[in-house]
Structures are given as structure tokens and as C-alpha cells.
C-alpha positions as a Markdown table, in Angstrom:
| # | Residue | x | y | z |
|---|---|---|---|---|
| 1 | Met | -4.0 | 17.3 | 7.7 |
| 2 | Ile | -1.3 | 14.6 | 7.2 |
| 3 | Arg | -1.4 | 11.1 | 8.6 |
| 4 | His | 1.8 | 9.1 | 9.1 |
| 5 | Val | 1.3 | 5.3 | 9.6 |
| 6 | Val | 4.2 | 3.0 | 10.5 |
| 7 | Phe | 4.3 | -0.7 | 11.1 |
| 8 | Leu | 7.2 | -2.2 | 13.0 |
| 9 | Lys | 8.2 | -5.9 | 13.0 |
| 10 | Leu | 10.7 | -6.8 | 15.7 |
| 11 | Lys | 13.3 | -9.5 | 15.5 |
| 12 | Asn | 12.5 | -10.2 | 19.2 |
| 13 | Ser | 8.8 | -9.6 | 19.7 |
| 14 | Asp | 9.0 | -10.1 | 23.5 |
| 15 | Arg | 6.0 | -8.4 | 25.3 |
| 16 | Ala | 8.3 | -6.4 | 27.6 |
| 17 | Leu | 10.2 | -5.0 | 24.7 |
| 18 | Lys | 7.0 | -4.1 | 22.8 |
| 19 | Gln | 5.7 | -2.2 | 25.9 |
| 20 | Lys | 9.1 | -0.4 | 26.3 |
| 21 | Leu | 9.0 | 0.7 | 22.6 |
| 22 | Lys | 5.4 | 1.8 | 22.9 |
| 23 | Lys | 6.3 | 4.1 | 25.8 |
| 24 | Met | 9.4 | 5.4 | 23.9 |
| 25 | Ile | 7.3 | 6.2 | 20.8 |
| 26 | Leu | 4.5 | 7.9 | 22.7 |
| 27 | Ser | 7.1 | 10.1 | 24.5 |
| 28 | Leu | 7.7 | 11.7 | 21.1 |
| 29 | Lys | 4.4 | 13.6 | 21.5 |
| 30 | Gly | 5.8 | 15.5 | 24.4 |
| 31 | Glu | 9.1 | 16.2 | 22.7 |
| 32 | Ile | 8.1 | 17.2 | 19.2 |
| 33 | Gly | 5.6 | 20.1 | 19.1 |
| 34 | Val | 4.4 | 19.6 | 15.5 |
| 35 | Leu | 2.7 | 16.3 | 16.4 |
| 36 | Thr | -1.0 | 16.9 | 16.8 |
| 37 | Asn | -2.0 | 13.4 | 17.7 |
| 38 | Met | -0.3 | 10.0 | 18.2 |
| 39 | Glu | -1.4 | 6.5 | 19.0 |
| 40 | Val | 0.5 | 3.3 | 19.3 |
| 41 | Gly | -1.0 | -0.2 | 19.2 |
| 42 | Leu | 0.6 | -3.5 | 20.0 |
| 43 | Asn | -0.4 | -6.4 | 17.8 |
| 44 | Phe | -2.1 | -9.5 | 19.2 |
| 45 | Ser | -2.7 | -11.3 | 15.9 |
| 46 | Pro | -0.6 | -14.6 | 15.7 |
| 47 | Glu | -0.5 | -14.4 | 11.9 |
| 48 | Glu | 2.9 | -14.7 | 10.3 |
| 49 | Arg | 2.3 | -11.7 | 8.1 |
| 50 | Ala | 1.4 | -9.5 | 11.2 |
| 51 | Tyr | 3.7 | -6.7 | 12.4 |
| 52 | Asp | 4.3 | -6.1 | 16.1 |
| 53 | Ile | 3.6 | -2.4 | 16.5 |
| 54 | Ala | 1.5 | 0.2 | 14.7 |
| 55 | Leu | 2.0 | 3.9 | 15.0 |
| 56 | Ile | -0.4 | 6.6 | 13.8 |
| 57 | Ala | 0.8 | 10.2 | 14.0 |
| 58 | Asp | -1.0 | 13.3 | 12.7 |
| 59 | Phe | 0.4 | 16.6 | 11.5 |
| 60 | Asn | -1.1 | 19.8 | 10.2 |
| 61 | Ser | 1.1 | 19.8 | 7.1 |
| 62 | Lys | 3.7 | 18.0 | 5.0 |
| 63 | Asp | 6.3 | 20.6 | 6.3 |
| 64 | Asp | 5.4 | 19.5 | 9.9 |
| 65 | Leu | 6.0 | 15.9 | 8.9 |
| 66 | Lys | 9.4 | 16.9 | 7.6 |
| 67 | Ile | 10.2 | 18.6 | 10.9 |
| 68 | Tyr | 9.2 | 15.5 | 12.8 |
| 69 | Ala | 11.2 | 13.2 | 10.5 |
| 70 | Ser | 14.4 | 15.2 | 11.1 |
| 71 | His | 13.9 | 16.0 | 14.8 |
| 72 | Pro | 16.9 | 14.8 | 16.9 |
| 73 | Val | 14.6 | 12.9 | 19.3 |
| 74 | His | 12.9 | 11.1 | 16.4 |
| 75 | Leu | 16.3 | 10.3 | 14.8 |
| 76 | Glu | 17.5 | 8.9 | 18.1 |
| 77 | Leu | 14.5 | 6.5 | 18.3 |
| 78 | Ile | 15.0 | 5.4 | 14.7 |
| 79 | Gly | 18.7 | 4.6 | 15.5 |
| 80 | Tyr | 17.6 | 2.5 | 18.5 |
| 81 | Leu | 15.0 | 0.7 | 16.4 |
| 82 | Lys | 17.6 | -0.1 | 13.7 |
| 83 | Ser | 19.9 | -1.5 | 16.4 |
| 84 | Leu | 17.2 | -4.0 | 17.1 |
| 85 | Asp | 17.1 | -5.1 | 13.4 |
| 86 | Thr | 13.5 | -3.7 | 13.2 |
| 87 | Val | 11.7 | -3.9 | 9.8 |
| 88 | Ser | 9.3 | -1.0 | 9.1 |
| 89 | Lys | 6.7 | -0.1 | 6.6 |
| 90 | Val | 5.3 | 3.4 | 6.2 |
| 91 | Val | 2.3 | 5.2 | 4.6 |
| 92 | Asp | 1.8 | 8.9 | 4.6 |
| 93 | Tyr | -1.4 | 10.4 | 3.2 |
| 94 | Glu | -3.5 | 13.5 | 3.3 |
| 95 | Leu | -6.9 | 13.5 | 5.2 |
């Protein structure tokens, strides 16, 4: 099993925007069949080093992660996040 972890830091970390992005990210589960599990958390820590959103997604294989990464719905979301000047960090690992 593969776990894909992403942290997002928004230029504008307004609560309404974070809620909107959470909903958008979670909608990927219904659109991309290779996703076996997904969770999205909104940060409440006031620390400067904190990121705003955490995403955890699970896949059965590295090939499924590649399918997810190149899926048009995922690419559309990435384009939107880039338009918001979002900074991201990612870790992919095997369970």
C-alpha cells in the first residue's frame, strides 16, 4: 500500500477558503477510482512553521499513485492551487 501525504500553505489562509479547498480535495475520492482512502485536515496551530491543510491519500500501488497524479481532475485541482500561489510539500511512502 502507498501513502501520499501533502501539506499546503496558502497565501490567504482565510477559513472559508480552507473549507472550500477541503471540499474540493475530498471530491477527488469520488472522481478517481484508484484512491482507496483520503482524509483532509485543516490546521489550527498558530505556529509560523505550520501549514494550512494536510492531505493523506492511500493507493494500492505506485502505479495507482501515478494514475492519480496524471488524472485530469487532479491536474485541474493542482492548477487551481497554483493560481492561489499555494506552497506544497509531499511525502510518498510504502506501508
